[in-house]
N, C-alpha and C positions, 0 to 999 in steps of 0.2 A: 182113253180121254186125254188130250192136252191141256196143260194149263197153262195160262196166259200169264206171264209174269210181266209186270209194268215197268218201264225201266226207270232204275231208281232217279229222282231227282236231287236237285242243289239247293240248300236254303240259306235265306241272310236272314240273322235278328241283329235291331238294333235296340237295347235296351235290356241284356241279357242278364243286367245285376239288381233289377227292379224286383218288385214284387211279384209281378205279373211277368217277366220275363225271364225271373229264378224257378220259375213252376213252368215254362213255354220248352227249355234247352232241354231238359231231360227227356221230356217228350221227343222232338225233334230228332236227338241224338240215339236214344232207344229205338225208334221206331225206322223198321226198312225203305221205308219210301224214300229217303233222302242217304244219298250216298254219303254225302259232306255239308257240315253245316258250318259256315263264315259267320264269324259274331263280331260287330261293331264295337268298341269300346272306347270310353274319353278316357280310360285311365285303368292300368293294370287291375287286375281282379285274382286275386292269388288263390281263392277260394272256388273257382271255376276248376272243377276237375279237368286232368286232361284226358283228350279222346282220341279214336285214329280218326276219326270223321270231323274232329275240331280242327277250325282253322279262324285264330285269333288275327282282327287286326284293331291296333288301335288310332284312332282317330279324333282328327279337331271338327266335331261338329259344323261350325261354321264356315269351315275351309275344308269340304269333301277332297280325296285324293284323285286324281284326272283316272290315274290306274284302278277303275271301281270293281268290285270283284263281281264275275259272270254267274248268277246262278238263277233258277227257274222262279222261285216262290221267295216274296219277301215281307218278315213279320216286323210290323214297328210298333215297340210298345213304352218308347219314350214316353217321359212326362215327368211333371213336375209340380209344385202347389204354390201359390203369390208368395205366399209365405217365404217357403224355402226358396225361392228365387230371389226373392228382395224387393223386389218391384212386378208391376204388372208387365213393363218391355221386357225383362227377364225371363217372366215366365213365357211371354207370346213368342220368345225367341226360341224357346226350347220344347214347346205346348203346337205352335204352328209351323217355324222355320224349318227347327231340324227336322221335324217330321217329314214336311213338303218335300225338303230339299233330300232327305235320304230315299223317298220315295223316287224322287225324277232323276238323279243318279241310277238307283238300278234300273228302272224304265228303261236308260237310254245304255244301260247294258246288256239290257237284252231280256230281263225281268219279264214274267206273263201274269204272276196271278200277285197280287197283295192284300195283306189285313194286317189291319192296323186298330190300336187299339185308341177308342175315345172316351168317352162319358156318359152316362143317364144326362140328358135335357140338353145336348149339344145342338146349336140352332144359329144358324149367321144373322138370324133377326133379334137374337134374344137381347136385352135389355143386362143380363148378369153378365159381366166380360166373361168369367171364365167360360159358362155355358156356349158364348160368343165366337170367343177362340177357336173352342173343340169345334164349333158348327163350320166355320170356315175353313177351318182346316180341312172335315171333311170334304166340304168343297171340293177344295184344291185340287184335293189327291183322284177325285174321281174324273176330273177332266185330264188325268195324265196318261191315255191309253194305255191301260192295264185290260187286259181280255178279262181280267177278272176279280172284283174288289171285295174285300171282306171288311164292316167296321163292326167291332163292339163295343155295346155301350152299355157299359157295369154299372150298377148302382155303386155302394161304398165296399171297396176290397178287404178281404178279410186275409189275414195271413199274418206270420212272425216275420216285421219289418227289423225286428230286435236285432233277428238272427241275422240279418242282412247288414247291419250297421248303421241303418237306417233311423231316423229320428220317428216317433210314433208322430201317428194324427190323430187331434184330437178328435176327430168326427167318427171315424175307423174305431177308435179304442169305447166309445160310447156305443156302437152300432152292437159290438160285439157285445158289451155288456147286456144290450136289449135284448140280444137274439137269441138267446141262451131262453128266456121266463115269457117271453112275448113277442120270439120270431114267428109263431106258427098265426098269428096274427094282422102282422102284413103281407100285402098282397105277393105276391112275387117279383113283380113290376119293379119296387122300389127295395123290396128286402136285399140287406147286407150278402154280399156273394164271394165265394172262395174264389182266390186269384185263378187256383188248380181249377174249378171249373170253366172261368172265363179260356184259360189256356184251351185246356182241352175242346173247347167248342168252337174255338179260333182254328183250332188246326185241321178237326173234320170240315168245317165249314171250307177250308180253303182248297184240301184234299179233292172235295165233292167239286170242285173247278166247276159251277155253274156260274153262266156270263152272266156280264154285269157289274150293280153293284149291290151288295147285300145288305141290311142292317140286323145286327144279332142283339136283339133286345136283352136286357137284365134275366126277365123273366123267361124269356125261352131257354137263357142257357143255366139254369137253377138244376142242378144233377136230378134227374126223370124221378128218384127215389121220396124225395122231397115233397109235402102234402100241400 
């Protein structure tokens, strides 16, 4: 019996130094599905380990290069908070403009599958600015012509931001403290979720290559062995 081996694909990751991106990058590099992984960075990241598969590009997300990497699959884990960004305008630039512009540039260069990290509660009609921006971003990327789009909507992410040199987020600290004694009482849909679980679900969904736009809810991305 002859085994059919899928042709290795190429991937691009934007947001590799964040909590979720740093969980996703090792998965992309370790898997046999990808022969090369392009990473877009705003600044040098010496903590990212070298790999024969890894190709690092230092870019300005406000002015992406015309010679954009040609890849099959795109993963975008860019994001900030209004507090860190300093204003609503600065937040929107990262979470809407940078995300959409990256997705658009990759599509123009030939990418066919797109995975984007959004947030629980994303809604273009929301009165909450954060949720509205996330919802508008989702609507925009869905119109770019990708064959397959996967949007992850995680609840509060769990992970070690300090190890990444990032400031702690108050909501995530509180969530982590509550998860131990009270986590079992929370519905899966709103329960804080490890960044690694989201990264794993996002990768699996992209490799499934189901046509159209899919939304991964936080509860569905929780580890199956959790109650």
